N, C-alpha and C positions, 0 to 999 in steps of 0.2 A: 800248738802243743797237743791238743786233743786228738788231732789227725795222727801224729807221731805214735800217741799212746795207743790208738786203735791198731795202728800198724803193728806196733810190738805184741799186742794180745792176739792178733790174728796171724802173726807171723808172715805177714804179707809185705813184700818189698813195694808192691806197686802204691799201696796206702802210705808207706813210709816216704815215698819219692813225691808224694803230693804237699810234704813238708820240708822235705831234705833235699838240696840240690843234689843231682847226680854227680856234678864234679865238685862237691864237697869233699872235705878232708875228715878223716878219724885218725886220732893220735892217741897212744896209750902206752904203758910200760908193762910187760910181761915179766911177771915174777919168775915164770917157769923158764925162760930163756935169759931173762936178764937183759933183755934189749928193748929199745924203743920200737914200737910197731907204728907205721904209717900206711894207711891204706886210703884210696879214694871211697867215696860214699858206695859207688857201684861194687867195689870189690867187698867191703863191709857187709853190704846188703845180700851178698851170696849166701850168707849164713842163715837167711830166713827161709824156710823150707815151704812157704805158701799156705800153712796151716798152723793153728795154734800149737805150742809146746806140749807135750804130754803131760806135763806138771803145772799147766797155766793157771789152774785153779788155786796154786799155792804160790804164785808169784804176785808180788806187790810192788807197785810202782806209784810215785808221786813226783811232782815238780813244783818248784818255786820260781817265780819269776824274779831274778834279782835286781835287773835295773832294765830301764826302757828309756829310750829317747825317740826323737822323731824317726830316725833311720836305724838304730842299732838297738839289740837287746841280748840280754845274758840270761840263762835259764839254768838252774840246777836240778838235775833228774836223779832221784834216789831209786835204786833198783835193789829189791830185797828178794831172793830168789832162792830156792832150797840149796842150792850149791855155791850161791854167789852172793856177795854183799857189795854192791858198788855204786859209785856216783858217777855221772856225767856232767859235764858242763857243755852247754850249747851256745855257740854264738849265732846270732840271727841278724840278718839286715833285710831292710824293706826295699824291694828291687821291683821296680815297675809298679808300685803301690801294694805289693804283696809280700808278706812276711815269708822269709825262707831261711832254713838252716844251712849255713855255710860250713860250719866245722863242729866237731865233736872231740871232746878230750875226755877220756875215761880212766878211771881208776878203781881199784877194790882188791878183794880178797877172796880166795875160795873158802866155803865154810866146810867143815868137816862133815862127812856123809852121816845122815841120820841112821841111828841103829834102832 
């Protein structure tokens, strides 16, 4: 999880893929289109520019490990960004002795622009 957080902070998909499987799945619901959004982790990671976001100093993230067994874990990630208030639920599996994120379900809402 710490590696994923570093990837978010740096805007670096290479760091993210140290924790998230490239063949993982990302699912959410777009309030804008009213449709379910399903992406591969590779498609989702295209949104990371390889550098921190311009407002990175205003973005706050935290995570909570909800449950862990020998082979499976569930984590809740809170995202408090200037324009977004969201939550991700991450499913992790221990594959070949290493924890890997295999899916991410997200939800949230846009915040009004600061004046």
